[in-house]
Each structure stands twice: as structure tokens, then as C-alpha cells.
mmJSON file of the N, C-alpha and C atoms, coordinates in Angstrom:
{"data_MODEL":{"atom_site":{
"group_PDB":["ATOM","ATOM","ATOM","ATOM","ATOM","ATOM","ATOM","ATOM","ATOM","ATOM","ATOM","ATOM","ATOM","ATOM","ATOM","ATOM","ATOM","ATOM","ATOM","ATOM","ATOM","ATOM","ATOM","ATOM","ATOM","ATOM","ATOM","ATOM","ATOM","ATOM","ATOM","ATOM","ATOM","ATOM","ATOM","ATOM","ATOM","ATOM","ATOM","ATOM","ATOM","ATOM","ATOM","ATOM","ATOM","ATOM","ATOM","ATOM","ATOM","ATOM","ATOM","ATOM","ATOM","ATOM","ATOM","ATOM","ATOM","ATOM","ATOM","ATOM","ATOM","ATOM","ATOM","ATOM","ATOM","ATOM","ATOM","ATOM","ATOM","ATOM","ATOM","ATOM","ATOM","ATOM","ATOM","ATOM","ATOM","ATOM","ATOM","ATOM","ATOM","ATOM","ATOM","ATOM","ATOM","ATOM","ATOM","ATOM","ATOM","ATOM","ATOM","ATOM","ATOM","ATOM","ATOM","ATOM","ATOM","ATOM","ATOM","ATOM","ATOM","ATOM","ATOM","ATOM","ATOM","ATOM","ATOM","ATOM","ATOM","ATOM","ATOM","ATOM","ATOM","ATOM","ATOM","ATOM","ATOM","ATOM","ATOM","ATOM","ATOM","ATOM","ATOM","ATOM","ATOM","ATOM","ATOM","ATOM","ATOM","ATOM","ATOM","ATOM","ATOM","ATOM","ATOM","ATOM","ATOM","ATOM","ATOM","ATOM","ATOM","ATOM","ATOM","ATOM","ATOM","ATOM","ATOM","ATOM","ATOM","ATOM","ATOM","ATOM","ATOM","ATOM","ATOM","ATOM","ATOM","ATOM","ATOM","ATOM","ATOM","ATOM","ATOM","ATOM","ATOM","ATOM","ATOM","ATOM","ATOM","ATOM","ATOM","ATOM","ATOM","ATOM","ATOM","ATOM","ATOM","ATOM","ATOM","ATOM","ATOM","ATOM","ATOM","ATOM","ATOM","ATOM","ATOM","ATOM","ATOM","ATOM","ATOM","ATOM","ATOM","ATOM","ATOM"],
"id":[1,2,3,4,5,6,7,8,9,10,11,12,13,14,15,16,17,18,19,20,21,22,23,24,25,26,27,28,29,30,31,32,33,34,35,36,37,38,39,40,41,42,43,44,45,46,47,48,49,50,51,52,53,54,55,56,57,58,59,60,61,62,63,64,65,66,67,68,69,70,71,72,73,74,75,76,77,78,79,80,81,82,83,84,85,86,87,88,89,90,91,92,93,94,95,96,97,98,99,100,101,102,103,104,105,106,107,108,109,110,111,112,113,114,115,116,117,118,119,120,121,122,123,124,125,126,127,128,129,130,131,132,133,134,135,136,137,138,139,140,141,142,143,144,145,146,147,148,149,150,151,152,153,154,155,156,157,158,159,160,161,162,163,164,165,166,167,168,169,170,171,172,173,174,175,176,177,178,179,180,181,182,183,184,185,186,187,188,189,190,191,192,193,194,195],
"type_symbol":["N","C","C","N","C","C","N","C","C","N","C","C","N","C","C","N","C","C","N","C","C","N","C","C","N","C","C","N","C","C","N","C","C","N","C","C","N","C","C","N","C","C","N","C","C","N","C","C","N","C","C","N","C","C","N","C","C","N","C","C","N","C","C","N","C","C","N","C","C","N","C","C","N","C","C","N","C","C","N","C","C","N","C","C","N","C","C","N","C","C","N","C","C","N","C","C","N","C","C","N","C","C","N","C","C","N","C","C","N","C","C","N","C","C","N","C","C","N","C","C","N","C","C","N","C","C","N","C","C","N","C","C","N","C","C","N","C","C","N","C","C","N","C","C","N","C","C","N","C","C","N","C","C","N","C","C","N","C","C","N","C","C","N","C","C","N","C","C","N","C","C","N","C","C","N","C","C","N","C","C","N","C","C","N","C","C","N","C","C","N","C","C","N","C","C"],
"label_atom_id":["N","CA","C","N","CA","C","N","CA","C","N","CA","C","N","CA","C","N","CA","C","N","CA","C","N","CA","C","N","CA","C","N","CA","C","N","CA","C","N","CA","C","N","CA","C","N","CA","C","N","CA","C","N","CA","C","N","CA","C","N","CA","C","N","CA","C","N","CA","C","N","CA","C","N","CA","C","N","CA","C","N","CA","C","N","CA","C","N","CA","C","N","CA","C","N","CA","C","N","CA","C","N","CA","C","N","CA","C","N","CA","C","N","CA","C","N","CA","C","N","CA","C","N","CA","C","N","CA","C","N","CA","C","N","CA","C","N","CA","C","N","CA","C","N","CA","C","N","CA","C","N","CA","C","N","CA","C","N","CA","C","N","CA","C","N","CA","C","N","CA","C","N","CA","C","N","CA","C","N","CA","C","N","CA","C","N","CA","C","N","CA","C","N","CA","C","N","CA","C","N","CA","C","N","CA","C","N","CA","C","N","CA","C","N","CA","C","N","CA","C","N","CA","C","N","CA","C"],
"label_alt_id":[null,null,null,null,null,null,null,null,null,null,null,null,null,null,null,null,null,null,null,null,null,null,null,null,null,null,null,null,null,null,null,null,null,null,null,null,null,null,null,null,null,null,null,null,null,null,null,null,null,null,null,null,null,null,null,null,null,null,null,null,null,null,null,null,null,null,null,null,null,null,null,null,null,null,null,null,null,null,null,null,null,null,null,null,null,null,null,null,null,null,null,null,null,null,null,null,null,null,null,null,null,null,null,null,null,null,null,null,null,null,null,null,null,null,null,null,null,null,null,null,null,null,null,null,null,null,null,null,null,null,null,null,null,null,null,null,null,null,null,null,null,null,null,null,null,null,null,null,null,null,null,null,null,null,null,null,null,null,null,null,null,null,null,null,null,null,null,null,null,null,null,null,null,null,null,null,null,null,null,null,null,null,null,null,null,null,null,null,null,null,null,null,null,null,null],
"label_comp_id":["MET","MET","MET","ASN","ASN","ASN","PHE","PHE","PHE","SER","SER","SER","GLN","GLN","GLN","THR","THR","THR","GLN","GLN","GLN","ARG","ARG","ARG","TYR","TYR","TYR","ARG","ARG","ARG","ARG","ARG","ARG","MET","MET","MET","VAL","VAL","VAL","GLY","GLY","GLY","LYS","LYS","LYS","LEU","LEU","LEU","ILE","ILE","ILE","TYR","TYR","TYR","LEU","LEU","LEU","SER","SER","SER","ILE","ILE","ILE","THR","THR","THR","ARG","ARG","ARG","LEU","LEU","LEU","ASP","ASP","ASP","LEU","LEU","LEU","SER","SER","SER","ASN","ASN","ASN","SER","SER","SER","VAL","VAL","VAL","ASN","ASN","ASN","VAL","VAL","VAL","VAL","VAL","VAL","SER","SER","SER","GLN","GLN","GLN","PHE","PHE","PHE","MET","MET","MET","GLN","GLN","GLN","ASN","ASN","ASN","PRO","PRO","PRO","HIS","HIS","HIS","ILE","ILE","ILE","ASP","ASP","ASP","ARG","ARG","ARG","TRP","TRP","TRP","ASN","ASN","ASN","ILE","ILE","ILE","VAL","VAL","VAL","ILE","ILE","ILE","GLN","GLN","GLN","ILE","ILE","ILE","LEU","LEU","LEU","LYS","LYS","LYS","TYR","TYR","TYR","VAL","VAL","VAL","LYS","LYS","LYS","GLY","GLY","GLY","ASN","ASN","ASN","SER","SER","SER","GLY","GLY","GLY","GLN","GLN","GLN","GLY","GLY","GLY","LEU","LEU","LEU","LEU","LEU","LEU","TYR","TYR","TYR"],
"label_asym_id":["A","A","A","A","A","A","A","A","A","A","A","A","A","A","A","A","A","A","A","A","A","A","A","A","A","A","A","A","A","A","A","A","A","A","A","A","A","A","A","A","A","A","A","A","A","A","A","A","A","A","A","A","A","A","A","A","A","A","A","A","A","A","A","A","A","A","A","A","A","A","A","A","A","A","A","A","A","A","A","A","A","A","A","A","A","A","A","A","A","A","A","A","A","A","A","A","A","A","A","A","A","A","A","A","A","A","A","A","A","A","A","A","A","A","A","A","A","A","A","A","A","A","A","A","A","A","A","A","A","A","A","A","A","A","A","A","A","A","A","A","A","A","A","A","A","A","A","A","A","A","A","A","A","A","A","A","A","A","A","A","A","A","A","A","A","A","A","A","A","A","A","A","A","A","A","A","A","A","A","A","A","A","A","A","A","A","A","A","A","A","A","A","A","A","A"],
"label_entity_id":["1","1","1","1","1","1","1","1","1","1","1","1","1","1","1","1","1","1","1","1","1","1","1","1","1","1","1","1","1","1","1","1","1","1","1","1","1","1","1","1","1","1","1","1","1","1","1","1","1","1","1","1","1","1","1","1","1","1","1","1","1","1","1","1","1","1","1","1","1","1","1","1","1","1","1","1","1","1","1","1","1","1","1","1","1","1","1","1","1","1","1","1","1","1","1","1","1","1","1","1","1","1","1","1","1","1","1","1","1","1","1","1","1","1","1","1","1","1","1","1","1","1","1","1","1","1","1","1","1","1","1","1","1","1","1","1","1","1","1","1","1","1","1","1","1","1","1","1","1","1","1","1","1","1","1","1","1","1","1","1","1","1","1","1","1","1","1","1","1","1","1","1","1","1","1","1","1","1","1","1","1","1","1","1","1","1","1","1","1","1","1","1","1","1","1"],
"label_seq_id":[1,1,1,2,2,2,3,3,3,4,4,4,5,5,5,6,6,6,7,7,7,8,8,8,9,9,9,10,10,10,11,11,11,12,12,12,13,13,13,14,14,14,15,15,15,16,16,16,17,17,17,18,18,18,19,19,19,20,20,20,21,21,21,22,22,22,23,23,23,24,24,24,25,25,25,26,26,26,27,27,27,28,28,28,29,29,29,30,30,30,31,31,31,32,32,32,33,33,33,34,34,34,35,35,35,36,36,36,37,37,37,38,38,38,39,39,39,40,40,40,41,41,41,42,42,42,43,43,43,44,44,44,45,45,45,46,46,46,47,47,47,48,48,48,49,49,49,50,50,50,51,51,51,52,52,52,53,53,53,54,54,54,55,55,55,56,56,56,57,57,57,58,58,58,59,59,59,60,60,60,61,61,61,62,62,62,63,63,63,64,64,64,65,65,65],
"pdbx_PDB_ins_code":[null,null,null,null,null,null,null,null,null,null,null,null,null,null,null,null,null,null,null,null,null,null,null,null,null,null,null,null,null,null,null,null,null,null,null,null,null,null,null,null,null,null,null,null,null,null,null,null,null,null,null,null,null,null,null,null,null,null,null,null,null,null,null,null,null,null,null,null,null,null,null,null,null,null,null,null,null,null,null,null,null,null,null,null,null,null,null,null,null,null,null,null,null,null,null,null,null,null,null,null,null,null,null,null,null,null,null,null,null,null,null,null,null,null,null,null,null,null,null,null,null,null,null,null,null,null,null,null,null,null,null,null,null,null,null,null,null,null,null,null,null,null,null,null,null,null,null,null,null,null,null,null,null,null,null,null,null,null,null,null,null,null,null,null,null,null,null,null,null,null,null,null,null,null,null,null,null,null,null,null,null,null,null,null,null,null,null,null,null,null,null,null,null,null,null],
"Cartn_x":[-22.425,-23.242,-23.95,-24.077,-24.777,-26.289,-27.048,-28.507,-29.062,-28.541,-29.073,-28.752,-27.587,-27.245,-28.104,-28.42,-29.293,-30.686,-31.191,-32.507,-32.503,-31.436,-31.314,-31.312,-30.588,-30.549,-31.947,-32.652,-34.005,-34.959,-34.889,-35.763,-35.46,-34.188,-33.811,-34.222,-34.016,-34.412,-35.935,-36.644,-38.108,-38.575,-37.911,-38.263,-37.934,-36.836,-36.489,-37.475,-37.985,-39.002,-40.253,-40.649,-41.808,-41.545,-40.346,-39.999,-39.93,-39.562,-39.427,-40.77,-41.874,-43.189,-43.326,-42.838,-42.934,-41.634,-40.564,-39.272,-38.851,-39.301,-39.037,-37.558,-36.787,-35.357,-34.633,-35.28,-34.679,-35.036,-36.025,-36.6,-35.587,-34.716,-33.761,-32.743,-32.173,-31.149,-31.751,-32.969,-33.635,-33.964,-34.327,-34.592,-33.343,-32.193,-30.943,-30.626,-30.705,-30.357,-31.418,-32.652,-33.69,-33.545,-32.777,-32.554,-31.671,-31.02,-30.084,-30.607,-31.911,-32.502,-32.203,-32.113,-31.877,-30.438,-29.514,-28.105,-27.356,-27.556,-26.885,-25.383,-24.666,-23.216,-22.87,-21.722,-21.329,-21.253,-20.912,-20.887,-22.272,-23.293,-24.677,-25.113,-24.648,-24.979,-24.39,-23.184,-22.572,-23.366,-23.956,-24.812,-26.061,-26.637,-27.811,-27.455,-26.291,-25.848,-25.715,-25.193,-25.07,-26.446,-27.419,-28.788,-29.354,-29.117,-29.616,-28.962,-27.686,-27.008,-27.608,-27.947,-28.576,-29.945,-30.72,-32.049,-31.923,-30.96,-30.77,-30.366,-29.549,-29.091,-30.134,-31.099,-32.12,-33.512,-33.711,-34.972,-36.16,-35.927,-37.033,-37.657,-37.076,-37.602,-38.625,-39.477,-40.472,-41.767,-42.743,-44.051,-45.011,-45.819,-46.841,-48.196,-48.906,-50.234,-51.302],
"Cartn_y":[16.681,17.682,17.018,17.736,17.18,17.412,16.983,17.009,18.418,19.367,20.73,21.384,21.097,21.63,21.0,19.718,19.049,19.648,19.919,20.557,21.951,22.689,24.033,23.96,23.0,22.794,22.493,21.606,21.236,22.412,23.21,24.397,25.383,25.617,26.58,26.108,24.838,24.309,24.332,24.076,24.17,25.572,26.563,27.957,28.294,27.753,27.987,27.305,26.149,25.475,26.342,26.91,27.802,29.032,29.579,30.752,30.445,29.233,28.878,28.814,28.903,28.947,30.231,31.328,32.603,32.986,32.315,32.603,31.385,31.331,30.166,30.015,31.085,30.989,30.188,29.98,29.217,27.741,27.366,26.026,24.919,25.056,23.99,23.83,24.914,24.807,24.351,24.781,24.329,22.847,22.388,20.97,20.141,20.615,19.877,19.778,20.902,20.844,20.105,20.065,19.35,17.841,17.361,15.919,15.372,16.245,15.826,16.164,16.164,16.51,15.454,14.2,13.139,13.104,13.409,13.323,14.529,15.715,16.907,16.901,17.621,17.743,19.229,19.575,20.982,21.627,20.855,21.401,21.82,21.066,21.415,22.67,22.8,24.002,25.243,25.123,26.239,26.615,25.637,25.917,26.665,26.278,26.978,28.436,28.668,30.032,30.835,30.211,30.893,31.239,30.355,30.636,31.83,31.872,32.995,34.308,34.283,35.486,35.943,34.997,35.33,35.968,35.403,35.948,37.359,37.573,38.897,39.916,39.52,40.421,40.722,39.832,39.976,39.982,40.803,40.776,41.33,42.078,42.669,41.74,40.573,39.649,38.72,38.152,37.204,37.389,36.588,36.67,37.404,38.244,38.96,38.385,37.877,37.29,38.322],
"Cartn_z":[-100.328,-99.665,-98.491,-97.394,-96.25,-96.388,-95.404,-95.496,-95.635,-94.87,-94.94,-96.283,-96.829,-98.145,-99.233,-99.079,-100.037,-99.991,-98.804,-98.669,-99.287,-99.09,-99.667,-101.194,-101.74,-103.186,-103.721,-103.048,-103.49,-103.445,-102.386,-102.294,-103.406,-103.669,-104.689,-106.074,-106.37,-107.673,-107.803,-106.727,-106.759,-107.082,-106.531,-106.834,-108.282,-108.787,-110.184,-111.133,-110.742,-111.555,-111.633,-110.531,-110.516,-111.384,-111.319,-112.103,-113.589,-113.939,-115.351,-116.074,-115.349,-115.995,-116.803,-116.271,-116.981,-117.67,-117.367,-118.0,-118.813,-120.052,-120.888,-121.231,-121.125,-121.383,-120.304,-119.172,-118.072,-118.098,-118.881,-118.766,-119.019,-120.001,-120.293,-119.172,-118.717,-117.667,-116.338,-116.035,-114.808,-114.911,-116.097,-116.3,-116.012,-116.444,-116.223,-114.732,-114.003,-112.579,-111.767,-112.25,-111.494,-111.601,-112.561,-112.687,-111.572,-110.825,-109.782,-108.388,-108.218,-106.925,-105.86,-106.244,-105.263,-104.768,-105.66,-105.303,-105.859,-105.259,-105.785,-105.486,-106.273,-106.119,-106.127,-105.614,-105.517,-106.901,-107.932,-109.29,-109.737,-109.363,-109.718,-108.959,-107.722,-106.946,-107.619,-108.162,-108.87,-110.118,-110.776,-111.934,-111.488,-110.358,-109.827,-109.517,-108.963,-108.674,-109.972,-111.022,-112.312,-112.882,-112.721,-113.181,-112.419,-111.107,-110.309,-110.721,-111.057,-111.531,-112.856,-113.719,-114.995,-114.774,-113.857,-113.558,-112.998,-112.125,-111.548,-112.605,-113.554,-114.588,-115.654,-115.817,-116.854,-116.238,-115.256,-114.516,-115.289,-116.35,-117.101,-118.124,-118.326,-119.312,-118.687,-119.518,-119.047,-119.806,-119.475,-120.108,-119.201,-119.791,-119.038,-119.401,-118.436,-118.699,-118.478],
"occupancy":[1.0,1.0,1.0,1.0,1.0,1.0,1.0,1.0,1.0,1.0,1.0,1.0,1.0,1.0,1.0,1.0,1.0,1.0,1.0,1.0,1.0,1.0,1.0,1.0,1.0,1.0,1.0,1.0,1.0,1.0,1.0,1.0,1.0,1.0,1.0,1.0,1.0,1.0,1.0,1.0,1.0,1.0,1.0,1.0,1.0,1.0,1.0,1.0,1.0,1.0,1.0,1.0,1.0,1.0,1.0,1.0,1.0,1.0,1.0,1.0,1.0,1.0,1.0,1.0,1.0,1.0,1.0,1.0,1.0,1.0,1.0,1.0,1.0,1.0,1.0,1.0,1.0,1.0,1.0,1.0,1.0,1.0,1.0,1.0,1.0,1.0,1.0,1.0,1.0,1.0,1.0,1.0,1.0,1.0,1.0,1.0,1.0,1.0,1.0,1.0,1.0,1.0,1.0,1.0,1.0,1.0,1.0,1.0,1.0,1.0,1.0,1.0,1.0,1.0,1.0,1.0,1.0,1.0,1.0,1.0,1.0,1.0,1.0,1.0,1.0,1.0,1.0,1.0,1.0,1.0,1.0,1.0,1.0,1.0,1.0,1.0,1.0,1.0,1.0,1.0,1.0,1.0,1.0,1.0,1.0,1.0,1.0,1.0,1.0,1.0,1.0,1.0,1.0,1.0,1.0,1.0,1.0,1.0,1.0,1.0,1.0,1.0,1.0,1.0,1.0,1.0,1.0,1.0,1.0,1.0,1.0,1.0,1.0,1.0,1.0,1.0,1.0,1.0,1.0,1.0,1.0,1.0,1.0,1.0,1.0,1.0,1.0,1.0,1.0,1.0,1.0,1.0,1.0,1.0,1.0],
"B_iso_or_equiv":[0.0,0.0,0.0,0.0,0.0,0.0,0.0,0.0,0.0,0.0,0.0,0.0,0.0,0.0,0.0,0.0,0.0,0.0,0.0,0.0,0.0,0.0,0.0,0.0,0.0,0.0,0.0,0.0,0.0,0.0,0.0,0.0,0.0,0.0,0.0,0.0,0.0,0.0,0.0,0.0,0.0,0.0,0.0,0.0,0.0,0.0,0.0,0.0,0.0,0.0,0.0,0.0,0.0,0.0,0.0,0.0,0.0,0.0,0.0,0.0,0.0,0.0,0.0,0.0,0.0,0.0,0.0,0.0,0.0,0.0,0.0,0.0,0.0,0.0,0.0,0.0,0.0,0.0,0.0,0.0,0.0,0.0,0.0,0.0,0.0,0.0,0.0,0.0,0.0,0.0,0.0,0.0,0.0,0.0,0.0,0.0,0.0,0.0,0.0,0.0,0.0,0.0,0.0,0.0,0.0,0.0,0.0,0.0,0.0,0.0,0.0,0.0,0.0,0.0,0.0,0.0,0.0,0.0,0.0,0.0,0.0,0.0,0.0,0.0,0.0,0.0,0.0,0.0,0.0,0.0,0.0,0.0,0.0,0.0,0.0,0.0,0.0,0.0,0.0,0.0,0.0,0.0,0.0,0.0,0.0,0.0,0.0,0.0,0.0,0.0,0.0,0.0,0.0,0.0,0.0,0.0,0.0,0.0,0.0,0.0,0.0,0.0,0.0,0.0,0.0,0.0,0.0,0.0,0.0,0.0,0.0,0.0,0.0,0.0,0.0,0.0,0.0,0.0,0.0,0.0,0.0,0.0,0.0,0.0,0.0,0.0,0.0,0.0,0.0,0.0,0.0,0.0,0.0,0.0,0.0],
"pdbx_formal_charge":[null,null,null,null,null,null,null,null,null,null,null,null,null,null,null,null,null,null,null,null,null,null,null,null,null,null,null,null,null,null,null,null,null,null,null,null,null,null,null,null,null,null,null,null,null,null,null,null,null,null,null,null,null,null,null,null,null,null,null,null,null,null,null,null,null,null,null,null,null,null,null,null,null,null,null,null,null,null,null,null,null,null,null,null,null,null,null,null,null,null,null,null,null,null,null,null,null,null,null,null,null,null,null,null,null,null,null,null,null,null,null,null,null,null,null,null,null,null,null,null,null,null,null,null,null,null,null,null,null,null,null,null,null,null,null,null,null,null,null,null,null,null,null,null,null,null,null,null,null,null,null,null,null,null,null,null,null,null,null,null,null,null,null,null,null,null,null,null,null,null,null,null,null,null,null,null,null,null,null,null,null,null,null,null,null,null,null,null,null,null,null,null,null,null,null],
"auth_seq_id":[1,1,1,2,2,2,3,3,3,4,4,4,5,5,5,6,6,6,7,7,7,8,8,8,9,9,9,10,10,10,11,11,11,12,12,12,13,13,13,14,14,14,15,15,15,16,16,16,17,17,17,18,18,18,19,19,19,20,20,20,21,21,21,22,22,22,23,23,23,24,24,24,25,25,25,26,26,26,27,27,27,28,28,28,29,29,29,30,30,30,31,31,31,32,32,32,33,33,33,34,34,34,35,35,35,36,36,36,37,37,37,38,38,38,39,39,39,40,40,40,41,41,41,42,42,42,43,43,43,44,44,44,45,45,45,46,46,46,47,47,47,48,48,48,49,49,49,50,50,50,51,51,51,52,52,52,53,53,53,54,54,54,55,55,55,56,56,56,57,57,57,58,58,58,59,59,59,60,60,60,61,61,61,62,62,62,63,63,63,64,64,64,65,65,65],
"auth_comp_id":["MET","MET","MET","ASN","ASN","ASN","PHE","PHE","PHE","SER","SER","SER","GLN","GLN","GLN","THR","THR","THR","GLN","GLN","GLN","ARG","ARG","ARG","TYR","TYR","TYR","ARG","ARG","ARG","ARG","ARG","ARG","MET","MET","MET","VAL","VAL","VAL","GLY","GLY","GLY","LYS","LYS","LYS","LEU","LEU","LEU","ILE","ILE","ILE","TYR","TYR","TYR","LEU","LEU","LEU","SER","SER","SER","ILE","ILE","ILE","THR","THR","THR","ARG","ARG","ARG","LEU","LEU","LEU","ASP","ASP","ASP","LEU","LEU","LEU","SER","SER","SER","ASN","ASN","ASN","SER","SER","SER","VAL","VAL","VAL","ASN","ASN","ASN","VAL","VAL","VAL","VAL","VAL","VAL","SER","SER","SER","GLN","GLN","GLN","PHE","PHE","PHE","MET","MET","MET","GLN","GLN","GLN","ASN","ASN","ASN","PRO","PRO","PRO","HIS","HIS","HIS","ILE","ILE","ILE","ASP","ASP","ASP","ARG","ARG","ARG","TRP","TRP","TRP","ASN","ASN","ASN","ILE","ILE","ILE","VAL","VAL","VAL","ILE","ILE","ILE","GLN","GLN","GLN","ILE","ILE","ILE","LEU","LEU","LEU","LYS","LYS","LYS","TYR","TYR","TYR","VAL","VAL","VAL","LYS","LYS","LYS","GLY","GLY","GLY","ASN","ASN","ASN","SER","SER","SER","GLY","GLY","GLY","GLN","GLN","GLN","GLY","GLY","GLY","LEU","LEU","LEU","LEU","LEU","LEU","TYR","TYR","TYR"],
"auth_asym_id":["A","A","A","A","A","A","A","A","A","A","A","A","A","A","A","A","A","A","A","A","A","A","A","A","A","A","A","A","A","A","A","A","A","A","A","A","A","A","A","A","A","A","A","A","A","A","A","A","A","A","A","A","A","A","A","A","A","A","A","A","A","A","A","A","A","A","A","A","A","A","A","A","A","A","A","A","A","A","A","A","A","A","A","A","A","A","A","A","A","A","A","A","A","A","A","A","A","A","A","A","A","A","A","A","A","A","A","A","A","A","A","A","A","A","A","A","A","A","A","A","A","A","A","A","A","A","A","A","A","A","A","A","A","A","A","A","A","A","A","A","A","A","A","A","A","A","A","A","A","A","A","A","A","A","A","A","A","A","A","A","A","A","A","A","A","A","A","A","A","A","A","A","A","A","A","A","A","A","A","A","A","A","A","A","A","A","A","A","A","A","A","A","A","A","A"],
"auth_atom_id":["N","CA","C","N","CA","C","N","CA","C","N","CA","C","N","CA","C","N","CA","C","N","CA","C","N","CA","C","N","CA","C","N","CA","C","N","CA","C","N","CA","C","N","CA","C","N","CA","C","N","CA","C","N","CA","C","N","CA","C","N","CA","C","N","CA","C","N","CA","C","N","CA","C","N","CA","C","N","CA","C","N","CA","C","N","CA","C","N","CA","C","N","CA","C","N","CA","C","N","CA","C","N","CA","C","N","CA","C","N","CA","C","N","CA","C","N","CA","C","N","CA","C","N","CA","C","N","CA","C","N","CA","C","N","CA","C","N","CA","C","N","CA","C","N","CA","C","N","CA","C","N","CA","C","N","CA","C","N","CA","C","N","CA","C","N","CA","C","N","CA","C","N","CA","C","N","CA","C","N","CA","C","N","CA","C","N","CA","C","N","CA","C","N","CA","C","N","CA","C","N","CA","C","N","CA","C","N","CA","C","N","CA","C","N","CA","C","N","CA","C","N","CA","C","N","CA","C"],
"pdbx_PDB_model_num":[1,1,1,1,1,1,1,1,1,1,1,1,1,1,1,1,1,1,1,1,1,1,1,1,1,1,1,1,1,1,1,1,1,1,1,1,1,1,1,1,1,1,1,1,1,1,1,1,1,1,1,1,1,1,1,1,1,1,1,1,1,1,1,1,1,1,1,1,1,1,1,1,1,1,1,1,1,1,1,1,1,1,1,1,1,1,1,1,1,1,1,1,1,1,1,1,1,1,1,1,1,1,1,1,1,1,1,1,1,1,1,1,1,1,1,1,1,1,1,1,1,1,1,1,1,1,1,1,1,1,1,1,1,1,1,1,1,1,1,1,1,1,1,1,1,1,1,1,1,1,1,1,1,1,1,1,1,1,1,1,1,1,1,1,1,1,1,1,1,1,1,1,1,1,1,1,1,1,1,1,1,1,1,1,1,1,1,1,1,1,1,1,1,1,1]
}}}
């Protein structure tokens, strides 16, 4: 991945980390993809896309404070 794609990966994973505060079902998978922030690979990007598809499909779930 080039520099701009790496920055995009980092921003997206950062947003998922923030989202995982209220969506505990995401915490494990977000933890796995966040371990590769320094050296992301296209396979990890595909996992991030799958997480986003899951979030889109299950938008009504989460914790209400």
C-alpha cells in the first residue's frame, strides 16, 4: 500500500476504534485490524471493508447511555 492508502487505513481504523466504544460486538475484530496500523496490507483493508458492511447491516444495535 502506498502512503495515501496507509493514511486512509489508519483513519478508518481510528473511526472504528471510536465506534467500538458503543458497539462491543466490534471490539475484537477492530482490535485485530488495529494491530497492523504501522504496516497495513490489502488483506487487512478487505477485513475493514467487511466490518463496515457489518456495521451498515446492523445499524440498530449498540449501547444507549
